[in-house]
Structures are given as structure tokens and as C-alpha cells.
Phi, psi and omega in degrees: 000134180267139176249145182228141173246123180252142178243133178129191181295121184295336179295316179295315180297314180302314183289324187263339191238342190247126181285157175303140174046048183242001186244130179276323187218132176235126170248118185246119180234072186282169170304153186256014186063046182277352184059041179226158173254137183245136182239153171266121180264140180253156175254153176286172181304330181277355182094355179279166181300153180226154177282350182290133177201158173230154178286123177279308174197157181250115182259048174238133185236138178219146177289112181213194182300323180295317178294318179297321178295315178298317178302312180299322178297320179293316180299322181271003189291338187094351176268095186298322181295316180295318179296315179297316182294317181294322176298317180297317178298318180293322177298321181282313186275330186083186181270079183234185183298317180297319180294323176298317178298315182293323177296318177299317180289319184299315181296327178285322177299324177297318178292321178296322176298320180297319185273343182285132176297153177302334179263005185279172180229147176235130175245124181246119177264122180211169181251173187293344183292333182228359188301321181293322176291319180294324177299318179295320177295319177300317177301317182291319184282313187261348184097131185303326180287348183263350177267104194262330187216153169242132171262122185250133177251127177252127177248120179251122177252121183252130175284124184303331181291338182272358181269000000 
């Protein structure tokens, strides 16, 4: 069996490289709408830090032409549940940064659904700022009965003075 590592926008890779119902397992660790830009830092020949860096990805989302295009793709996708849900979210949230993030995710979730085998599994790692919206999108794309579990992470921060 051949394994492949793709670099770049997963939407392009999914559409151009991955066949329908050909994937057993998907682990999705998307940007979290952190409103930050992330860079890959390089080291110099001696192993010390270097000023050289490239942008790895930009985790800032804004309602713009790209978000409108992603929204339109979902509406035209043929998945009525996903289109209805995304329209409802837009009606509730408006054209803001969170809605841009959700439109970006929704169009990718539709492609992930297409490539996932009927017996396959998808694991989505996300944070609390968008997890509830993403769960609803997963229900719309994959069917509410197919989203079986939530893994919840609790972070407890203790003030040392209170110990």
C-alpha cells in the first residue's frame, strides 16, 4: 500500500487527488480561528536561531469574497441539510469572522464526506470557540446519527496561591 503526504490547501488536494469513498481514517486538525498567523522558523547552519521564516498558515478569517464563494459552494453542493444549516448559521451569526471560518470548514467537510469510506471514521480536533458550530455542521454533512462521540478536554488552571 502506498502512503502519500500532500502539502497545501486540503480542499485542492481533496478535489484533485482523492477518489470517492477511498479513505478509511481522517484526522482533521484545522486552524481554530485563533486570529493569528503562524510561521515556520528556520535554524542557521550552526543550529542557532535564524530570522528566516515563511508563513505556514494564516488563521484569521474575514467575511470576504473567498468566504462568500465557500458559502455558495455549500449551498450549491446538493447536500440540502448542509446548505440549510449553513444558511441558518449565517442568518444567526451574520457575515462575520466566525461565519467565514464556518463556511471554509463546511466546504471541506463536504469533500471529506465524499472521500470517506462508508465504514470510515473522522476525528476532528477543535477548540471551544467553534466546536459547537462544527458539531452542528458535522451533523448536517454526515447525518446526526453518524456523529457518535465527543472527546472533551477540560483544562483546570489553579492559582498557586490557592494551594
